[in-house]
Backbone as ProteinMPNN parsed JSONL, in Angstrom:
{"seq_chain_A": "MEAEKIISELNFKAVRSSGSGGQNVNKVSSKVVLSFDLNASQALSDDEKLLLKENIAARLTSENILILNCDEDRSQLKNKEIVIKRFLEIVKKGLYVPKVRKATKVPKAAIKKRIKEKKNISDLKQSRRKPKLE", "coords_chain_A": {"N_chain_A": [[0.839, -1.187, 0.008], [0.706, 2.09, -0.994], [0.768, 5.05, 0.494], [0.857, 7.744, -0.408], [0.054, 7.601, -3.102], [-2.534, 6.616, -2.823], [-3.716, 8.683, -1.315], [-3.673, 10.694, -3.199], [-5.777, 9.939, -4.801], [-8.053, 10.499, -3.416], [-11.187, 12.152, -2.876], [-12.29, 15.298, -1.839], [-14.694, 17.249, -0.06], [-15.874, 20.284, 1.066], [-18.114, 21.168, 3.566], [-20.79, 22.879, 5.226], [-20.741, 22.769, 8.717], [-22.883, 21.022, 10.975], [-25.211, 21.734, 13.687], [-25.035, 23.605, 16.821], [-23.236, 26.721, 17.257], [-22.991, 29.303, 16.564], [-22.206, 32.226, 14.571], [-19.941, 31.43, 13.161], [-20.339, 28.782, 12.306], [-22.388, 29.165, 10.528], [-21.226, 30.608, 8.492], [-18.75, 29.496, 7.665], [-17.341, 26.798, 5.868], [-16.401, 24.207, 7.351], [-16.533, 21.503, 7.818], [-15.369, 18.378, 6.591], [-15.787, 16.156, 3.94], [-14.823, 13.062, 2.935], [-14.336, 11.043, 0.115], [-13.805, 7.887, -1.389], [-13.287, 5.996, -4.158], [-13.324, 2.711, -4.473], [-13.344, 0.834, -6.555], [-12.329, 2.256, -8.76], [-9.741, 2.796, -8.103], [-6.296, 3.155, -8.731], [-4.057, 2.791, -7.26], [-4.224, 0.563, -5.686], [-3.871, -2.984, -5.799], [-5.619, -5.681, -7.502], [-6.019, -7.827, -5.766], [-5.756, -6.577, -3.294], [-7.926, -4.863, -3.403], [-10.07, -6.703, -3.389], [-9.696, -7.827, -0.843], [-10.12, -5.573, 0.761], [-12.794, -5.052, 0.099], [-14.048, -7.222, 1.309], [-13.271, -6.971, 4.042], [-13.966, -4.354, 4.891], [-16.622, -4.089, 4.255], [-18.98, -3.231, 5.498], [-18.654, -0.512, 5.755], [-18.662, 0.474, 3.218], [-20.417, 1.901, 0.398], [-23.112, 0.864, -1.816], [-21.965, 1.106, -4.296], [-19.336, 0.598, -3.836], [-17.928, 2.724, -2.581], [-16.136, 4.525, -0.234], [-17.062, 6.612, 2.353], [-16.215, 9.215, 4.471], [-16.635, 11.436, 7.236], [-15.693, 14.499, 8.862], [-15.961, 16.767, 11.416], [-14.761, 17.765, 13.651], [-12.996, 19.802, 14.367], [-12.596, 23.417, 14.243], [-11.178, 24.263, 12.127], [-10.808, 23.839, 8.676], [-8.606, 22.673, 7.436], [-7.384, 21.159, 9.522], [-9.442, 19.338, 9.991], [-9.38, 18.009, 7.551], [-6.864, 16.76, 7.698], [-7.344, 15.065, 9.882], [-9.374, 13.379, 8.877], [-8.036, 12.144, 6.769], [-6.091, 10.721, 8.143], [-7.733, 8.948, 9.601], [-8.85, 7.547, 7.446], [-6.582, 6.26, 6.338], [-5.95, 4.566, 8.473], [-8.2, 2.888, 8.488], [-7.938, 1.647, 5.973], [-5.474, 0.373, 6.323], [-6.091, -1.436, 8.41], [-8.014, -2.907, 7.065], [-6.532, -4.174, 5.111], [-5.022, -5.944, 6.537], [-3.841, -9.18, 7.082], [-4.421, -11.89, 9.04], [-2.155, -14.153, 10.714], [-1.947, -17.631, 9.84], [-3.113, -20.086, 11.972], [-1.218, -22.656, 13.363], [-1.968, -25.946, 14.046], [-1.2, -27.673, 17.0], [0.104, -30.532, 18.794], [-0.888, -31.789, 22.002], [1.52, -31.841, 24.53], [3.087, -34.88, 25.725], [4.005, -34.882, 28.342], [2.365, -32.991, 29.58], [-0.093, -34.279, 29.451], [0.426, -36.53, 31.075], [0.899, -35.236, 33.514], [-1.611, -34.076, 34.041], [-3.197, -36.366, 34.344], [-1.944, -37.512, 36.546], [-2.464, -35.574, 38.517], [-5.253, -35.801, 38.593], [-5.464, -38.388, 39.631], [-4.264, -38.036, 42.156], [-6.153, -36.273, 43.367], [-8.367, -37.915, 43.333], [-7.5, -39.999, 45.063], [-7.28, -38.516, 47.416], [-9.946, -37.764, 47.91], [-10.979, -40.317, 48.187], [-9.797, -41.118, 50.558], [-11.177, -39.607, 52.388], [-13.636, -40.742, 52.704], [-15.987, -42.749, 54.57], [-14.936, -45.762, 56.095], [-15.672, -49.018, 54.702], [-17.623, -51.426, 56.331], [-17.469, -54.4, 56.07]], "CA_chain_A": [[0.0, 0.003, 0.0], [1.456, 3.336, -1.066], [-0.127, 6.048, 1.071], [0.818, 8.96, -1.221], [-0.753, 7.319, -4.295], [-3.938, 6.5, -2.416], [-4.177, 10.013, -0.919], [-3.907, 11.479, -4.414], [-7.037, 9.494, -5.398], [-9.18, 10.868, -2.555], [-11.987, 13.332, -3.237], [-12.696, 16.032, -0.655], [-15.724, 18.25, -0.243], [-16.069, 21.072, 2.279], [-19.541, 21.372, 3.806], [-21.043, 23.596, 6.483], [-20.913, 21.853, 9.832], [-24.213, 21.121, 11.586], [-25.252, 21.933, 15.12], [-24.887, 24.973, 17.333], [-21.874, 27.24, 17.144], [-23.037, 30.725, 16.249], [-22.01, 32.726, 13.222], [-18.863, 30.708, 12.484], [-20.92, 27.614, 11.658], [-23.241, 29.609, 9.42], [-20.434, 31.248, 7.424], [-17.541, 28.771, 7.26], [-17.487, 25.376, 5.54], [-15.248, 23.568, 8.001], [-16.694, 20.046, 7.8], [-14.759, 17.784, 5.411], [-16.333, 14.856, 3.554], [-13.858, 12.354, 2.1], [-14.887, 9.896, -0.596], [-12.785, 7.09, -2.05], [-13.88, 4.989, -5.021], [-12.468, 1.519, -4.391], [-13.263, 0.188, -7.869], [-11.557, 3.073, -9.699], [-8.405, 3.046, -7.561], [-5.126, 2.648, -9.452], [-2.978, 2.563, -6.289], [-4.395, -0.752, -5.058], [-3.937, -4.131, -6.713], [-6.92, -6.359, -7.495], [-6.098, -8.617, -4.539], [-5.986, -5.647, -2.189], [-9.319, -4.399, -3.54], [-10.957, -7.792, -2.917], [-9.517, -7.919, 0.597], [-10.805, -4.425, 1.359], [-14.246, -5.229, -0.071], [-14.499, -8.18, 2.329], [-13.024, -6.541, 5.418], [-14.654, -3.117, 5.283], [-17.874, -4.074, 3.497], [-20.005, -2.485, 6.234], [-18.399, 0.918, 5.61], [-18.758, 0.843, 1.81], [-21.743, 2.038, -0.201], [-23.399, -0.204, -2.785], [-21.041, 1.29, -5.43], [-17.984, 0.415, -3.271], [-17.318, 4.018, -2.273], [-15.971, 4.76, 1.193], [-17.333, 8.018, 2.669], [-15.903, 9.576, 5.847], [-16.879, 12.835, 7.579], [-14.997, 15.009, 10.045], [-16.261, 18.149, 11.784], [-14.304, 17.88, 15.036], [-12.261, 21.05, 14.588], [-13.128, 24.595, 13.534], [-10.356, 24.481, 10.956], [-11.02, 22.884, 7.586], [-7.326, 21.976, 7.21], [-7.224, 20.13, 10.562], [-10.441, 18.3, 9.722], [-8.889, 17.238, 6.406], [-5.785, 15.911, 8.211], [-7.946, 14.032, 10.745], [-10.106, 12.4, 8.072], [-7.035, 11.362, 6.016], [-5.495, 9.802, 9.114], [-8.755, 7.916, 9.827], [-8.964, 6.758, 6.219], [-5.394, 5.393, 6.228], [-6.096, 3.531, 9.503], [-9.225, 1.936, 8.028], [-7.364, 0.868, 4.875], [-4.42, -0.486, 6.887], [-6.746, -2.546, 9.117], [-8.707, -3.715, 6.066], [-5.558, -4.975, 4.349], [-4.31, -6.844, 7.442], [-4.148, -10.613, 6.946], [-3.889, -12.565, 10.223], [-1.354, -15.364, 10.483], [-2.688, -18.879, 9.917], [-2.748, -20.81, 13.173], [-0.78, -24.032, 13.156], [-2.456, -26.821, 15.106], [-0.113, -28.406, 17.661], [-0.336, -31.616, 19.67], [-0.677, -31.585, 23.428], [2.707, -32.617, 24.927], [2.836, -36.068, 26.554], [4.258, -34.518, 29.741], [1.174, -32.307, 30.08], [-1.131, -35.308, 29.624], [0.802, -37.312, 32.265], [0.735, -34.361, 34.678], [-3.059, -33.953, 34.285], [-3.691, -37.656, 34.857], [-1.374, -37.676, 37.886], [-3.224, -34.703, 39.416], [-6.574, -36.412, 38.754], [-5.286, -39.553, 40.514], [-4.042, -37.516, 43.51], [-7.415, -35.762, 43.898], [-9.219, -39.096, 43.539], [-7.013, -40.648, 46.291], [-7.607, -37.645, 48.54], [-11.378, -37.908, 48.172], [-11.182, -41.706, 48.643], [-9.38, -41.208, 51.972], [-12.16, -38.88, 53.217], [-14.846, -41.548, 52.855], [-16.068, -43.642, 55.732], [-14.542, -47.106, 55.668], [-16.742, -50.014, 54.581], [-17.543, -52.405, 57.421], [-17.911, -55.704, 55.581]], "C_chain_A": [[0.878, 1.236, -0.005], [0.514, 4.467, -0.676], [-0.254, 7.284, 0.166], [-0.058, 8.784, -2.455], [-2.235, 7.281, -3.938], [-4.505, 7.867, -2.05], [-4.465, 10.874, -2.138], [-5.235, 11.113, -5.096], [-8.271, 9.9, -4.584], [-9.891, 12.111, -3.08], [-12.472, 13.985, -1.942], [-13.777, 17.036, -1.019], [-15.881, 18.973, 1.09], [-17.544, 21.42, 2.396], [-19.697, 22.166, 5.105], [-21.351, 22.573, 7.565], [-22.286, 22.069, 10.46], [-24.094, 21.425, 13.068], [-25.049, 23.376, 15.516], [-23.455, 25.435, 17.186], [-21.833, 28.687, 16.719], [-22.726, 31.033, 14.803], [-20.94, 31.937, 12.458], [-19.404, 29.524, 11.699], [-21.72, 28.031, 10.427], [-22.448, 30.149, 8.246], [-19.348, 30.36, 6.84], [-17.859, 27.308, 6.974], [-16.287, 24.628, 6.097], [-15.355, 22.042, 8.029], [-16.122, 19.499, 6.488], [-15.362, 16.401, 5.194], [-15.361, 14.237, 2.557], [-14.596, 11.226, 1.4], [-13.78, 9.229, -1.403], [-13.472, 5.997, -2.842], [-12.923, 3.798, -5.105], [-12.283, 0.871, -5.763], [-12.348, 0.941, -8.828], [-10.116, 3.318, -9.249], [-7.306, 2.382, -8.396], [-3.999, 2.273, -8.489], [-3.048, 1.183, -5.653], [-4.447, -1.838, -6.118], [-5.314, -4.784, -6.6], [-7.099, -7.188, -6.237], [-6.412, -7.731, -3.338], [-7.425, -5.118, -2.222], [-10.295, -5.444, -3.019], [-10.907, -7.905, -1.4], [-10.239, -6.785, 1.31], [-12.317, -4.567, 1.238], [-14.809, -6.181, 0.985], [-14.417, -7.589, 3.719], [-13.742, -5.27, 5.835], [-15.97, -2.964, 4.528], [-18.951, -3.247, 4.186], [-19.844, -0.974, 6.063], [-18.563, 1.391, 4.158], [-20.211, 1.012, 1.369], [-21.948, 0.898, -1.183], [-22.505, -0.094, -4.014], [-19.581, 1.147, -5.019], [-17.24, 1.741, -3.112], [-17.305, 4.174, -0.76], [-16.144, 6.255, 1.449], [-17.066, 8.226, 4.152], [-16.144, 11.072, 6.044], [-16.019, 13.221, 8.768], [-15.384, 16.473, 10.244], [-15.846, 18.422, 13.224], [-13.68, 19.221, 15.335], [-12.919, 22.19, 13.828], [-12.357, 24.868, 12.254], [-10.595, 23.391, 9.915], [-9.765, 22.054, 7.339], [-7.108, 20.868, 8.246], [-8.218, 18.992, 10.371], [-10.004, 17.416, 8.565], [-7.786, 16.279, 6.86], [-6.349, 14.766, 9.032], [-8.621, 12.96, 9.906], [-9.165, 11.562, 7.213], [-6.402, 10.319, 6.933], [-6.455, 8.633, 9.396], [-8.865, 6.966, 8.644], [-7.805, 5.774, 6.102], [-5.442, 4.274, 7.264], [-7.081, 2.451, 9.038], [-8.662, 1.048, 6.936], [-6.309, -0.108, 5.394], [-5.042, -1.693, 7.605], [-7.467, -3.475, 8.132], [-7.775, -4.603, 5.275], [-4.797, -5.971, 5.219], [-4.787, -8.275, 7.244], [-3.566, -11.312, 8.18], [-3.114, -13.821, 9.867], [-2.234, -16.598, 10.627], [-2.188, -19.647, 11.148], [-2.369, -22.239, 12.832], [-1.256, -24.876, 14.345], [-1.277, -27.601, 15.688], [-0.706, -29.5, 18.54], [-0.063, -31.228, 21.115], [0.526, -32.431, 23.84], [2.34, -33.777, 25.865], [3.038, -35.749, 28.038], [3.045, -33.838, 30.353], [0.036, -33.29, 30.343], [-0.852, -36.127, 30.895], [0.572, -36.513, 33.533], [-0.739, -34.256, 35.047], [-3.61, -35.241, 34.891], [-3.191, -37.901, 36.273], [-2.147, -36.828, 38.906], [-4.638, -35.254, 39.655], [-6.519, -37.579, 39.742], [-5.103, -39.098, 41.964], [-5.336, -37.014, 44.145], [-8.369, -36.92, 44.195], [-8.819, -39.814, 44.836], [-7.384, -39.832, 47.519], [-9.078, -37.783, 48.905], [-11.711, -39.303, 48.686], [-10.843, -41.827, 50.133], [-10.349, -40.501, 52.908], [-13.418, -39.711, 53.489], [-14.798, -42.383, 54.133], [-15.656, -45.047, 55.255], [-15.742, -48.054, 55.615], [-16.54, -51.071, 55.663], [-18.082, -53.745, 56.972], [-16.895, -56.756, 55.85]], "O_chain_A": [[1.708, 1.411, 0.887], [-0.415, 4.802, -1.411], [-1.353, 7.81, -0.007], [-0.816, 9.682, -2.821], [-3.076, 7.832, -4.648], [-5.635, 8.19, -2.418], [-5.388, 11.689, -2.124], [-5.758, 11.9, -5.885], [-9.402, 9.67, -5.013], [-9.268, 13.004, -3.654], [-12.998, 13.309, -1.058], [-13.791, 17.598, -2.115], [-16.007, 18.329, 2.132], [-18.153, 21.907, 1.443], [-18.827, 22.121, 5.975], [-22.121, 21.635, 7.356], [-22.792, 23.191, 10.469], [-23.003, 21.378, 13.635], [-24.909, 24.259, 14.669], [-22.553, 24.616, 17.007], [-20.754, 29.248, 16.532], [-22.952, 30.21, 13.916], [-21.031, 31.795, 11.238], [-18.989, 29.281, 10.565], [-21.727, 27.334, 9.412], [-22.941, 30.152, 7.118], [-19.049, 30.451, 5.649], [-18.562, 26.657, 7.747], [-15.284, 24.437, 5.409], [-14.351, 21.363, 8.246], [-16.348, 20.062, 5.417], [-15.444, 15.586, 6.114], [-15.103, 14.791, 1.488], [-15.396, 10.527, 2.023], [-12.939, 9.891, -2.011], [-14.167, 5.159, -2.268], [-11.862, 3.873, -5.723], [-11.189, 0.412, -6.094], [-11.658, 0.316, -9.633], [-9.356, 3.984, -9.952], [-7.386, 1.197, -8.721], [-3.091, 1.527, -8.855], [-2.048, 0.685, -5.136], [-4.998, -1.639, -7.2], [-6.082, -4.463, -5.694], [-8.199, -7.254, -5.69], [-7.222, -8.084, -2.481], [-8.054, -4.95, -1.178], [-11.235, -5.116, -2.294], [-11.938, -8.058, -0.746], [-10.89, -6.998, 2.333], [-13.045, -4.239, 2.174], [-15.911, -5.973, 1.493], [-15.367, -7.684, 4.496], [-14.092, -5.113, 7.005], [-16.383, -1.852, 4.201], [-19.763, -2.618, 3.507], [-20.816, -0.235, 6.216], [-18.598, 2.596, 3.907], [-21.113, 0.36, 1.893], [-21.063, 0.062, -1.365], [-22.299, -1.087, -4.712], [-18.686, 1.533, -5.77], [-16.067, 1.854, -3.468], [-18.321, 3.982, -0.091], [-15.456, 7.074, 0.839], [-17.613, 7.514, 4.994], [-15.895, 11.875, 5.146], [-15.659, 12.374, 9.586], [-15.168, 17.311, 9.368], [-16.485, 19.202, 13.929], [-13.818, 19.733, 16.446], [-13.694, 21.971, 12.897], [-12.821, 25.615, 11.392], [-10.587, 22.199, 10.219], [-9.858, 20.858, 7.062], [-6.695, 19.764, 7.892], [-7.881, 17.824, 10.565], [-10.229, 16.206, 8.589], [-7.771, 15.116, 6.455], [-5.899, 13.627, 8.906], [-8.468, 11.769, 10.177], [-9.451, 10.394, 6.948], [-6.204, 9.17, 6.537], [-6.039, 7.475, 9.426], [-8.96, 5.75, 8.809], [-8.011, 4.597, 5.805], [-5.024, 3.152, 6.978], [-6.821, 1.257, 9.18], [-8.872, -0.165, 6.952], [-6.252, -1.261, 4.968], [-4.587, -2.825, 7.438], [-7.523, -4.686, 8.344], [-8.177, -5.671, 4.815], [-4.008, -6.762, 4.701], [-5.988, -8.547, 7.239], [-2.347, -11.331, 8.354], [-3.38, -14.469, 8.855], [-3.159, -16.614, 11.439], [-0.984, -19.828, 11.332], [-3.086, -22.941, 12.117], [-0.978, -24.553, 15.5], [-0.452, -28.129, 14.943], [-1.854, -29.416, 18.975], [0.85, -30.459, 21.416], [0.562, -33.624, 23.537], [1.421, -33.676, 26.677], [2.329, -36.282, 28.892], [2.723, -34.076, 31.517], [-0.702, -33.16, 31.32], [-1.756, -36.388, 31.688], [0.096, -37.059, 34.529], [-1.091, -34.337, 36.224], [-4.395, -35.204, 35.839], [-3.92, -38.435, 37.109], [-2.449, -37.288, 40.007], [-5.157, -35.187, 40.769], [-7.407, -37.741, 40.58], [-5.687, -39.671, 42.884], [-5.6, -37.287, 45.316], [-9.09, -36.898, 45.193], [-9.685, -40.198, 45.622], [-7.759, -40.392, 48.549], [-9.417, -37.907, 50.082], [-12.607, -39.468, 49.513], [-11.514, -42.546, 50.874], [-10.345, -40.77, 54.109], [-14.177, -39.405, 54.409], [-13.737, -42.673, 54.685], [-15.994, -45.458, 54.145], [-16.697, -47.912, 56.378], [-15.427, -51.549, 55.88], [-19.11, -54.177, 57.492], [-17.103, -57.919, 55.504]]}, "name": "protein", "num_of_chains": 1, "seq": "MEAEKIISELNFKAVRSSGSGGQNVNKVSSKVVLSFDLNASQALSDDEKLLLKENIAARLTSENILILNCDEDRSQLKNKEIVIKRFLEIVKKGLYVPKVRKATKVPKAAIKKRIKEKKNISDLKQSRRKPKLE"}
């Protein structure tokens, strides 16, 4: 994954932020909306695209477009930086492939130890019983 190539493919739109905040909110478009078209991306290989489609399917639209919003800061530039950082995190997590777990056998020493402990507990409980008078 080449971050610079992917960032160059992002589309940004500045929108007026919602909610209270006085005149600044009414005049300044500080909210940033990021959109990334997964199908049209040249920076990602076909395998990476498939992996992302599977792993971040819940975040994608029906046209495989990822849309992120940020209106945390009053500055449009800071909101843009925040949303790019979030986007790169999502892509990095989406491209992560966990290691395949290798099945291992239980060691014989562990089996012997477990059986020995079971025997000891059994003997202890046996010694607590009342003796049979026959």
